[in-house]
LOBAGU-439346 format. One record per residue: x, y, z of N, C-alpha, C in turn. Coordinates in nm, 2 decimals, m for minus. Atoms other than C-alpha are relative to their C-alpha. Layout:
SITE    nxx    nyy    nzz   caxx   cayy   cazz    cxx    cyy    czz
SITE      X      Y      Z      X      Y      Z      X      Y      Z
...
This chain:
SITE    nxx    nyy    nzz   caxx   cayy   cazz    cxx    cyy    czz
SITE   0.08  m0.12   0.00   0.00   0.00   0.00   0.09   0.12   0.00
SITE  m0.09  m0.12   0.00   0.16   0.33  m0.10  m0.03   0.09   0.12
SITE   0.00  m0.09  m0.12   0.24   0.55   0.20   0.00   0.14  m0.04
SITE   0.01  m0.14   0.02   0.21   0.92   0.24   0.10   0.06  m0.10
SITE  m0.10  m0.06   0.09   0.54   1.01   0.07  m0.02  m0.03  m0.14
SITE   0.03   0.04   0.14   0.45   0.81  m0.24  m0.11   0.08  m0.06
SITE   0.11  m0.09   0.05   0.13   1.02  m0.27   0.05   0.14  m0.02
SITE  m0.06  m0.13   0.03   0.33   1.34  m0.24   0.08   0.00  m0.13
SITE  m0.07   0.01   0.13   0.55   1.22  m0.53  m0.10   0.00  m0.11
SITE   0.11  m0.01   0.10   0.23   1.15  m0.73  m0.05   0.14  m0.02
SITE   0.05  m0.14   0.01   0.11   1.50  m0.65   0.09   0.09  m0.08
SITE  m0.10  m0.08   0.07   0.43   1.65  m0.77   0.01  m0.04  m0.15
SITE  m0.01   0.05   0.14   0.44   1.44  m1.09  m0.11   0.05  m0.08
SITE   0.12  m0.04   0.08   0.09   1.55  m1.18  m0.02   0.15   0.01
SITE   0.02  m0.14  m0.02   0.14   1.92  m1.10  m0.04   0.07  m0.13
SITE   0.03  m0.07   0.13   0.12   2.01  m1.47  m0.14   0.00  m0.04
SITE   0.14   0.00   0.03  m0.25   1.93  m1.47  m0.08   0.11   0.07
SITE   0.06  m0.11  m0.07  m0.33   2.21  m1.23  m0.03   0.12  m0.10
SITE   0.04  m0.11   0.09  m0.52   2.49  m1.42  m0.06  m0.05  m0.13
SITE   0.05   0.05   0.12  m0.61   2.25  m1.70  m0.15  m0.04   0.01
SITE   0.15   0.03   0.00  m0.98   2.18  m1.80  m0.02  m0.14  m0.06
SITE   0.03   0.14   0.05  m1.10   1.82  m1.84  m0.09   0.01  m0.12
SITE   0.08   0.00   0.12  m1.24   1.75  m2.18  m0.09  m0.13  m0.01
SITE   0.08   0.12   0.00  m1.35   1.39  m2.13   0.05  m0.09   0.12
SITE  m0.03   0.08  m0.12  m1.37   1.14  m1.85  m0.07  m0.14  m0.02
SITE   0.06   0.14   0.01  m1.43   0.76  m1.83   0.06  m0.09   0.10
SITE  m0.05   0.10  m0.09  m1.36   0.45  m1.63  m0.11  m0.09   0.05
SITE   0.09   0.10  m0.05  m1.52   0.16  m1.45  m0.04   0.03   0.15
SITE   0.05  m0.03  m0.14  m1.58   0.34  m1.11  m0.15   0.01   0.00
SITE   0.14   0.00  m0.02  m1.93   0.30  m0.98  m0.04   0.12   0.08
SITE   0.03  m0.11  m0.09  m1.91   0.61  m0.76   0.03   0.14  m0.05
SITE  m0.03  m0.13   0.06  m1.82   0.88  m1.00  m0.10   0.04  m0.11
SITE   0.09  m0.05   0.10  m2.06   1.09  m1.21   0.09   0.06  m0.11
SITE  m0.10  m0.04   0.11  m1.84   1.10  m1.53  m0.05   0.11  m0.08
SITE   0.05  m0.11   0.08  m2.08   1.33  m1.70   0.02   0.14   0.06
SITE  m0.02  m0.13  m0.07  m2.01   1.60  m1.44   0.14   0.05  m0.02
SITE  m0.14  m0.04   0.00  m1.64   1.61  m1.51   0.05   0.08  m0.12
SITE  m0.04  m0.09   0.12  m1.60   1.75  m1.87  m0.04   0.14   0.03
SITE   0.02  m0.15  m0.03  m1.56   2.13  m1.84   0.05   0.04   0.13
SITE  m0.05  m0.04  m0.13  m1.43   2.12  m1.49   0.15   0.03  m0.01
SITE  m0.14  m0.04   0.00  m1.10   2.30  m1.43   0.06  m0.06   0.13
SITE  m0.07   0.04  m0.12  m0.85   2.14  m1.19   0.06   0.12   0.07
SITE  m0.04  m0.12  m0.08  m0.81   2.40  m0.92   0.13  m0.03   0.07
SITE  m0.11   0.04  m0.08  m0.56   2.21  m0.71   0.01  m0.15   0.01
SITE  m0.02   0.14  m0.03  m0.40   1.87  m0.65   0.06   0.00   0.14
SITE  m0.04   0.00  m0.14  m0.36   1.79  m0.28   0.01  m0.14   0.05
SITE  m0.01   0.13  m0.06  m0.27   1.50  m0.06  m0.02   0.01   0.15
SITE   0.02   0.01  m0.15  m0.38   1.40   0.29   0.03  m0.15   0.03
SITE  m0.03   0.14  m0.03  m0.21   1.09   0.41   0.02  m0.08  m0.13
SITE   0.00   0.09   0.11  m0.27   0.82   0.16  m0.11   0.03  m0.10
SITE   0.11  m0.05   0.10  m0.55   1.02  m0.02   0.07   0.09  m0.10
SITE  m0.04  m0.10   0.10  m0.47   1.19  m0.35  m0.13   0.07  m0.04
SITE   0.12  m0.08   0.01  m0.72   1.47  m0.40   0.01   0.09  m0.12
SITE   0.01  m0.09   0.12  m0.82   1.64  m0.73  m0.12   0.10   0.03
SITE   0.10  m0.10  m0.04  m1.00   1.96  m0.64  m0.05   0.08  m0.13
SITE   0.06  m0.07   0.12  m1.24   2.13  m0.90  m0.10   0.10   0.06
SITE   0.10  m0.10  m0.05  m1.49   2.42  m0.87  m0.13  m0.06   0.06
SITE   0.13   0.05  m0.04  m1.80   2.20  m0.83   0.01  m0.13   0.08
SITE  m0.02   0.12  m0.06  m1.66   1.88  m0.69   0.15  m0.03   0.02
SITE  m0.14   0.05  m0.02  m1.35   1.69  m0.58   0.00  m0.15  m0.01
SITE  m0.02   0.14   0.01  m1.22   1.34  m0.64   0.11  m0.05   0.10
SITE  m0.09   0.06  m0.09  m1.05   1.13  m0.38   0.05  m0.14  m0.05
SITE  m0.06   0.13   0.05  m0.82   0.85  m0.50   0.08  m0.06   0.11
SITE  m0.08   0.08  m0.10  m0.69   0.58  m0.26   0.06  m0.12  m0.08
SITE  m0.05   0.10   0.08  m0.45   0.34  m0.43   0.00  m0.14   0.06
SITE   0.01   0.13  m0.06  m0.52   0.06  m0.18   0.13  m0.08   0.00
SITE  m0.12   0.08   0.00  m0.28  m0.23  m0.19   0.08  m0.01  m0.13
SITE  m0.06   0.02   0.13  m0.22  m0.26  m0.56  m0.03   0.10  m0.11
SITE   0.04  m0.11   0.10  m0.34   0.06  m0.72   0.12   0.06  m0.07
SITE  m0.11  m0.06   0.08  m0.13   0.24  m0.98  m0.06   0.12  m0.08
SITE   0.04  m0.11   0.08  m0.14   0.54  m1.21   0.09   0.02  m0.12
SITE  m0.08  m0.03   0.12  m0.01   0.65  m1.55  m0.03   0.14  m0.05
SITE   0.01  m0.13   0.05   0.05   1.00  m1.68   0.04   0.00  m0.15
SITE  m0.02   0.00   0.14   0.01   1.03  m2.06   0.04  m0.14  m0.06
SITE  m0.01   0.14   0.06   0.02   0.65  m2.11  m0.10  m0.08   0.07
SITE   0.10   0.09  m0.05  m0.20   0.35  m2.04   0.05  m0.13   0.02
SITE  m0.03   0.15  m0.03  m0.18   0.00  m1.90  m0.10  m0.08  m0.09
SITE   0.09   0.09   0.08  m0.34  m0.29  m2.08  m0.11  m0.05   0.09
SITE   0.11   0.02  m0.09  m0.64  m0.27  m1.85  m0.09   0.12   0.00
SITE   0.09  m0.11  m0.01  m0.95  m0.06  m1.81   0.03   0.08   0.12
SITE  m0.03  m0.08  m0.12  m0.88   0.23  m1.58  m0.13   0.02   0.09
SITE   0.11  m0.04  m0.09  m1.09   0.30  m1.27  m0.05   0.14  m0.03
SITE   0.03  m0.14   0.03  m1.07   0.67  m1.37   0.10   0.04  m0.11
SITE  m0.08  m0.06   0.11  m0.94   0.83  m1.69  m0.04   0.14  m0.02
SITE   0.03  m0.14   0.03  m0.92   1.21  m1.73   0.08   0.04  m0.12
SITE  m0.06  m0.04   0.12  m0.85   1.35  m2.07   0.00   0.15  m0.02
SITE  m0.02  m0.14   0.02  m0.74   1.70  m2.18   0.01   0.04  m0.15
SITE   0.02  m0.04   0.14  m0.77   1.90  m2.50   0.12  m0.02  m0.09
SITE  m0.12   0.02   0.09  m0.41   1.84  m2.62   0.04  m0.14  m0.01
SITE  m0.02   0.14   0.01  m0.44   1.47  m2.59   0.07  m0.06   0.12
SITE  m0.06   0.05  m0.12  m0.27   1.44  m2.25  m0.11  m0.07   0.09
SITE   0.10   0.08  m0.08  m0.44   1.20  m2.00   0.06  m0.04   0.13
SITE  m0.04   0.03  m0.14  m0.43   1.10  m1.63  m0.08  m0.13   0.03
SITE   0.07   0.13  m0.02  m0.52   0.73  m1.56   0.03  m0.06   0.13
SITE  m0.01   0.07  m0.12  m0.58   0.54  m1.24  m0.05  m0.14  m0.01
SITE   0.03   0.14   0.01  m0.60   0.16  m1.20  m0.01  m0.06   0.14
SITE   0.02   0.08  m0.12  m0.72  m0.08  m0.93   0.01   0.08   0.13
SITE   0.00  m0.09  m0.12  m0.79   0.19  m0.68  m0.14   0.03   0.04
SITE   0.13  m0.04  m0.04  m1.08   0.34  m0.49  m0.01   0.15  m0.04
SITE   0.03  m0.14   0.04  m1.23   0.66  m0.63  m0.13   0.04   0.06
SITE   0.13  m0.05  m0.06  m1.49   0.87  m0.44  m0.01   0.14  m0.03
SITE   0.03  m0.14   0.04  m1.66   1.19  m0.54  m0.04   0.07   0.13
SITE   0.02  m0.08  m0.12  m1.66   1.46  m0.27  m0.04   0.14  m0.03
SITE   0.03  m0.14   0.02  m1.79   1.81  m0.22   0.13   0.08  m0.02
SITE  m0.13  m0.07   0.03  m1.53   2.07  m0.34   0.08   0.06   0.11
SITE  m0.07  m0.07  m0.11  m1.45   2.23  m0.01   0.08  m0.10   0.09
SITE  m0.08   0.10  m0.07  m1.17   2.00   0.11   0.05   0.04   0.14
SITE  m0.04  m0.05  m0.13  m1.07   2.22   0.40  m0.11  m0.03   0.10
SITE   0.11   0.03  m0.09  m1.41   2.14   0.55   0.00  m0.15   0.04
SITE   0.01   0.14  m0.01  m1.35   1.77   0.52   0.13  m0.07   0.06
SITE  m0.13   0.05  m0.04  m0.98   1.72   0.61   0.06   0.09   0.11
SITE  m0.08  m0.07  m0.09  m0.78   1.81   0.91   0.15  m0.01  m0.03
SITE  m0.14   0.00   0.05  m0.44   1.89   0.76   0.10  m0.01   0.11
SITE  m0.10   0.00  m0.12  m0.28   1.91   1.11   0.04  m0.15   0.03
SITE  m0.03   0.13  m0.04  m0.28   1.53   1.13   0.09  m0.07  m0.11
SITE  m0.08   0.06   0.11  m0.09   1.47   0.80   0.15   0.03   0.03
SITE  m0.14  m0.02  m0.04   0.28   1.41   0.88   0.08   0.07  m0.10
SITE  m0.08  m0.07   0.11   0.39   1.57   0.55  m0.06   0.13  m0.03
SITE   0.06  m0.13   0.03   0.17   1.87   0.56   0.07   0.12   0.07
SITE  m0.06  m0.12  m0.06   0.30   2.22   0.63  m0.08   0.04   0.13
SITE   0.09  m0.03  m0.12   0.01   2.24   0.89   0.01  m0.11   0.11
SITE  m0.02   0.11  m0.10   0.13   1.92   1.08   0.02   0.06   0.14
SITE  m0.01  m0.06  m0.14   0.08   1.98   1.45   0.04  m0.12   0.09
SITE  m0.05   0.11  m0.09   0.30   1.75   1.67  m0.07   0.01   0.14
SITE   0.06  m0.01  m0.13   0.13   1.88   1.99  m0.14  m0.07  m0.01
SITE   0.13   0.07   0.02  m0.21   1.76   1.85   0.02  m0.15   0.00
SITE  m0.03   0.14   0.01  m0.06   1.42   1.77   0.03  m0.06   0.14
SITE  m0.03   0.05  m0.13   0.08   1.39   2.12  m0.12   0.00   0.09
SITE   0.12  m0.01  m0.08  m0.25   1.49   2.27  m0.09  m0.13  m0.04
SITE   0.08   0.12   0.05  m0.43   1.22   2.06   0.06  m0.13   0.05
SITE  m0.06   0.12  m0.06  m0.18   0.96   2.17  m0.03  m0.02   0.14
SITE   0.02   0.02  m0.15  m0.22   1.03   2.54  m0.14  m0.02   0.03
SITE   0.15   0.03  m0.03  m0.60   1.01   2.51  m0.03  m0.15  m0.02
SITE   0.03   0.14   0.02  m0.56   0.64   2.42   0.12  m0.08   0.07
SITE  m0.11   0.07  m0.07  m0.32   0.50   2.69   0.01  m0.15  m0.02
SITE  m0.01   0.15   0.01  m0.42   0.14   2.63   0.03  m0.05  m0.14
SITE  m0.03   0.04   0.14  m0.35   0.14   2.26   0.14  m0.05  m0.01
SITE  m0.13   0.05   0.03  m0.06  m0.07   2.14   0.08   0.10  m0.09
SITE  m0.07  m0.10   0.09   0.22   0.14   1.99   0.00  m0.04  m0.14
SITE   0.00   0.04   0.14   0.22  m0.08   1.68  m0.13   0.04  m0.07
SITE   0.13  m0.05   0.06  m0.15   0.03   1.63   0.00   0.15  m0.01
SITE  m0.01  m0.14   0.00  m0.08   0.39   1.72   0.08   0.06  m0.12
SITE  m0.08  m0.04   0.11   0.19   0.42   1.45  m0.07  m0.01  m0.13
SITE   0.08   0.02   0.12  m0.07   0.31   1.19  m0.13   0.08   0.00
SITE   0.13  m0.07  m0.02  m0.36   0.53   1.32   0.00   0.13  m0.09
SITE   0.00  m0.11   0.10  m0.44   0.77   1.03  m0.06   0.13   0.06
SITE   0.05  m0.12  m0.07  m0.62   1.01   1.27   0.11   0.07   0.08
SITE  m0.11  m0.06  m0.07  m0.29   1.06   1.45   0.12   0.03  m0.09
SITE  m0.12  m0.01   0.09  m0.02   1.00   1.19  m0.05  m0.03  m0.15
SITE   0.05   0.02   0.14  m0.20   1.04   0.85   0.12  m0.01  m0.10
SITE  m0.11   0.02   0.10   0.02   0.90   0.58   0.10  m0.11   0.04
SITE  m0.09   0.11  m0.04   0.21   0.65   0.79  m0.05  m0.14  m0.03
SITE   0.03   0.13   0.03   0.22   0.29   0.70   0.09  m0.10   0.07
SITE  m0.07   0.11  m0.07   0.38  m0.04   0.80   0.15   0.02   0.00
SITE  m0.15  m0.02   0.00   0.73   0.06   0.69   0.03   0.11   0.10
SITE  m0.02  m0.10  m0.11   0.70   0.37   0.91   0.00  m0.07   0.13
SITE   0.01   0.06  m0.13   0.59   0.16   1.20   0.13  m0.08   0.04
SITE  m0.12   0.08  m0.03   0.88  m0.09   1.18   0.12   0.08   0.02
SITE  m0.13  m0.07   0.00   1.15   0.16   1.11   0.00   0.10   0.12
SITE   0.00  m0.10  m0.11   1.04   0.43   1.36   0.01  m0.07   0.14
SITE  m0.01   0.07  m0.13   0.99   0.18   1.65   0.14  m0.05   0.02
SITE  m0.14   0.04  m0.02   1.34   0.04   1.58   0.09   0.12   0.03
SITE  m0.08  m0.12  m0.03   1.48   0.39   1.57   0.00   0.04   0.15
SITE   0.02  m0.05  m0.14   1.34   0.48   1.91   0.01  m0.11   0.10
SITE  m0.03   0.12  m0.09   1.41   0.13   2.06  m0.12  m0.03   0.08
SITE   0.12   0.03  m0.07   1.05   0.06   2.15  m0.06  m0.13  m0.06
SITE   0.06   0.13   0.04   0.89  m0.29   2.13  m0.15   0.03  m0.05
SITE   0.13  m0.03   0.05   0.57  m0.29   1.92  m0.12  m0.03   0.09
SITE   0.11   0.04  m0.09   0.36  m0.45   2.20   0.00   0.09   0.12
SITE   0.01  m0.10  m0.11   0.43  m0.15   2.43  m0.14   0.07  m0.01
SITE   0.12  m0.08   0.00   0.12   0.05   2.53   0.04   0.14   0.01
SITE  m0.03  m0.14   0.00   0.11   0.42   2.47   0.01   0.06   0.14
SITE   0.00  m0.06  m0.13   0.03   0.51   2.83   0.12  m0.05   0.08
SITE  m0.11   0.05  m0.08   0.32   0.30   2.96   0.13   0.06  m0.05
SITE  m0.13  m0.07   0.05   0.58   0.49   2.75   0.03   0.12   0.09
SITE  m0.04  m0.12  m0.07   0.78   0.75   2.94  m0.04   0.12  m0.09
SITE   0.03  m0.12   0.08   0.68   1.10   2.83   0.10   0.04  m0.11
SITE  m0.11  m0.03   0.10   1.01   1.15   2.66  m0.01  m0.09  m0.12
SITE   0.01   0.10   0.11   0.95   0.83   2.45  m0.13   0.04  m0.09
SITE   0.12  m0.05   0.08   0.60   0.96   2.35   0.03   0.11  m0.09
SITE  m0.04  m0.11   0.08   0.75   1.28   2.23   0.09  m0.04  m0.11
SITE  m0.09   0.05   0.10   1.02   1.10   2.05  m0.07  m0.08  m0.11
SITE   0.08   0.07   0.10   0.77   0.88   1.87  m0.06   0.10  m0.10
SITE   0.06  m0.10   0.09   0.58   1.18   1.74   0.11   0.07  m0.09
SITE  m0.10  m0.07   0.08   0.90   1.36   1.63   0.06  m0.09  m0.11
SITE  m0.07   0.09   0.10   1.05   1.05   1.45  m0.10  m0.04  m0.10
SITE   0.10   0.03   0.11   0.72   0.97   1.27   0.00   0.10  m0.11
SITE  m0.01  m0.10   0.11   0.74   1.30   1.09   0.14   0.00  m0.07
SITE  m0.14   0.00   0.05   1.12   1.29   1.05   0.01  m0.12  m0.10
SITE  m0.01   0.12   0.09   1.09   0.94   0.89  m0.07   0.03  m0.13
SITE   0.07  m0.03   0.12   0.83   1.07   0.65   0.08   0.07  m0.11
SITE  m0.09  m0.08   0.10   1.08   1.31   0.49   0.12  m0.08  m0.04
SITE  m0.11   0.10   0.04   1.36   1.05   0.50  m0.05  m0.09  m0.11
SITE   0.07   0.09   0.09   1.12   0.82   0.32  m0.01   0.07  m0.14
SITE   0.02  m0.08   0.12   1.04   1.09   0.06   0.14   0.01  m0.08
SITE  m0.13  m0.03   0.06   1.41   1.17   0.00   0.06  m0.13  m0.06
SITE  m0.05   0.13   0.04   1.51   0.80  m0.03  m0.08  m0.05  m0.12
SITE   0.08   0.04   0.10   1.22   0.72  m0.25   0.03   0.07  m0.13
SITE  m0.03  m0.07   0.12   1.30   0.99  m0.50   0.14  m0.04  m0.05
SITE  m0.14   0.04   0.05   1.67   0.87  m0.51   0.00  m0.15  m0.03
SITE   0.01   0.14   0.03   1.55   0.51  m0.56   0.09  m0.09   0.09
SITE  m0.08   0.07  m0.09   1.73   0.39  m0.25  m0.08  m0.04   0.13
SITE   0.08   0.02  m0.13   1.44   0.34   0.00   0.03  m0.13   0.06
SITE  m0.02   0.13  m0.06   1.48  m0.03   0.05   0.14  m0.02   0.06
SITE  m0.13   0.01  m0.06   1.85   0.00   0.10   0.02   0.06   0.13
SITE  m0.01  m0.07  m0.12   1.79   0.22   0.39  m0.08  m0.06   0.12
SITE   0.08   0.06  m0.10   1.56  m0.01   0.58   0.09  m0.07   0.10
SITE  m0.08   0.07  m0.10   1.71  m0.13   0.91  m0.08  m0.11   0.07
SITE   0.08   0.11  m0.06   1.42  m0.34   1.04  m0.11  m0.06  m0.09
SITE   0.11   0.05   0.08   1.14  m0.37   0.79   0.05  m0.11  m0.10
SITE  m0.03   0.12   0.08   1.16  m0.72   0.62   0.13  m0.06   0.03
SITE  m0.13   0.05  m0.03   1.50  m0.77   0.78   0.00  m0.12   0.09
SITE   0.00   0.12  m0.08   1.61  m1.09   0.95   0.10   0.01   0.12
SITE  m0.10  m0.02  m0.11   1.91  m0.97   1.17   0.00   0.14   0.05
SITE  m0.01  m0.14  m0.06   1.92  m0.67   1.41   0.14   0.05  m0.03
SITE  m0.13  m0.06   0.03   2.20  m0.44   1.29   0.07   0.05   0.12
SITE  m0.07  m0.04  m0.13   2.26  m0.33   1.65   0.05  m0.11   0.08
SITE  m0.04   0.11  m0.09   2.26  m0.66   1.84   0.05  m0.12  m0.07
SITE  m0.05   0.12   0.08   2.34  m0.90   1.55  m0.06  m0.13   0.05
SITE   0.08   0.12  m0.03   2.07  m1.14   1.66  m0.12   0.00  m0.09
SITE   0.12   0.01   0.09   1.76  m1.26   1.47  m0.11   0.10   0.05
SITE   0.12  m0.08  m0.03   1.47  m1.02   1.45  m0.12  m0.10   0.02
SITE   0.13   0.08  m0.01   1.13  m1.15   1.56  m0.09   0.06  m0.10
SITE   0.10  m0.04   0.09   0.86  m1.14   1.31  m0.14  m0.05   0.04
SITE   0.13   0.04  m0.04   0.49  m1.14   1.40  m0.11   0.10  m0.05
SITE   0.11  m0.08   0.04   0.15  m1.01   1.29  m0.07   0.05   0.13
SITE   0.04  m0.05  m0.13   0.06  m0.78   1.59  m0.11   0.11  m0.02
SITE   0.10  m0.11  m0.01  m0.21  m0.54   1.70  m0.13  m0.03  m0.07
SITE   0.13   0.02   0.06  m0.56  m0.49   1.57   0.01  m0.02  m0.15
SITE  m0.01   0.00   0.15  m0.44  m0.45   1.21   0.06  m0.13  m0.04
SITE  m0.08   0.12   0.04  m0.23  m0.77   1.22   0.10   0.02  m0.11
SITE  m0.11  m0.02   0.10   0.03  m0.61   1.00   0.13  m0.05   0.05
SITE  m0.13   0.06  m0.04   0.38  m0.76   1.00   0.08   0.10   0.08
SITE  m0.09  m0.07  m0.08   0.61  m0.64   1.27   0.14  m0.07   0.00
SITE  m0.14   0.06  m0.01   0.99  m0.69   1.26   0.07   0.08   0.12
SITE  m0.05  m0.07  m0.11   1.16  m0.61   1.59   0.10  m0.09   0.08
SITE  m0.11   0.07  m0.07   1.45  m0.70   1.82  m0.04   0.00   0.15
SITE   0.04   0.01  m0.14   1.36  m0.82   2.17   0.12   0.04   0.10
SITE  m0.12  m0.05  m0.09   1.71  m0.71   2.30   0.00   0.15   0.01
SITE  m0.02  m0.14  m0.01   1.73  m0.35   2.21  m0.13   0.08  m0.01
SITE   0.13  m0.07   0.00   1.36  m0.26   2.17  m0.08  m0.04   0.13
SITE   0.06   0.03  m0.13   1.22  m0.23   2.52  m0.15   0.00   0.00
SITE   0.15   0.01  m0.01   0.86  m0.33   2.60  m0.04   0.08   0.13
SITE   0.06  m0.07  m0.11   0.66  m0.09   2.82  m0.15  m0.03   0.01
SITE  m0.07   0.05  m0.11   0.53  m0.22   3.05   0.07  m0.14  m0.04
SITE  m0.07   0.12   0.03   0.76  m0.53   3.06  m0.10  m0.12  m0.01
SITE   0.09   0.11   0.01   0.59  m0.85   2.95   0.01  m0.09   0.12
SITE   0.00   0.08  m0.11   0.48  m1.07   3.23   0.06  m0.14  m0.03
SITE  m0.06   0.13   0.02   0.69  m1.39   3.27  m0.09  m0.10   0.07
SITE   0.08   0.11  m0.07   0.52  m1.72   3.35   0.05  m0.02   0.14
SITE  m0.04   0.03  m0.14   0.51  m1.79   3.72   0.08  m0.12   0.01
SITE  m0.09   0.11  m0.02   0.78  m2.02   3.84   0.00  m0.04   0.15
SITE   0.00   0.05  m0.14   0.77  m2.24   4.15   0.13  m0.06   0.03
SITE  m0.13   0.06  m0.04   1.09  m2.33   4.34  m0.02  m0.12   0.09
SITE   0.03   0.11  m0.09   0.92  m2.59   4.56   0.01  m0.13  m0.08
SITE   0.00   0.12   0.06   0.97  m2.95   4.48  m0.14  m0.06  m0.01
SITE   0.13   0.06   0.01   0.67  m3.15   4.36  m0.02  m0.10   0.11
SITE   0.03   0.10  m0.11   0.50  m3.35   4.63  m0.02  m0.14  m0.05
SITE   0.02   0.14   0.04   0.50  m3.72   4.62  m0.15  m0.04   0.03
SITE   0.14   0.03  m0.02   0.15  m3.87   4.59  m0.01  m0.07   0.13
SITE   0.03   0.05  m0.13   0.00  m3.96   4.92  m0.04  m0.15  m0.01
SITE   0.04   0.14   0.00  m0.03  m4.34   5.00  m0.13  m0.02   0.06
SITE   0.13   0.03  m0.06  m0.38  m4.44   5.05   0.00  m0.12   0.09
SITE   0.00   0.11  m0.09  m0.45  m4.67   5.35  m0.07  m0.12  m0.07
SITE   0.06   0.12   0.05  m0.53  m5.03   5.26  m0.14  m0.01   0.06
SITE   0.14   0.02  m0.05  m0.90  m5.11   5.29  m0.02  m0.14   0.05
């Protein structure tokens, strides 16, 4: 599933369509009024987390690429697009295997840009407040919560928790205040590291934990498990990533087992 930085790259690649007027529209989406699109001018291209937003005077379109969605600018795949937008000079913008939803045009009324880790309006204090309001939430779920860290995904989760040395089964409320602040800070920092590495085509080479088998700090095998409510894959080191609170160990008895009592003969 494309994460927030990949949607920012999409937005930048498509910037040339801003100010252009759609001349024809088609696709196999069941949620879009294609007849309403010709004649609409693209006012802005925006992103919020994993949502790519096409803003027009009378409506907006929200595209979510889901797990396997893709797009093409001025070219096509050998498949029917979910959404195809055409322009008067023959240029086109095509989306495949994605979710498309038609929205009212006022996006500011529908999105809180303060929760997008890549937005200029990102508010770390708000993110920290939302975290602390859910003390029983597992950190592995918190890192994927789009209401707190819009745009973050599973790569973020594994890499950031490794960076800050926190076990994914820690609870938010058990983290020291300094660790809570560090989580918020590093979630945004990693977003821009991700963007820079993705543009340089070196993202995977920078992974320290995600999909890895050996901890680069401790040189012992990583643990791999599907954790939290989302059951997304977690890769973590049980040596250098501390669990808050510590996991309970099974009770251990030091007493010797009793010998069975001899029953009196009848």
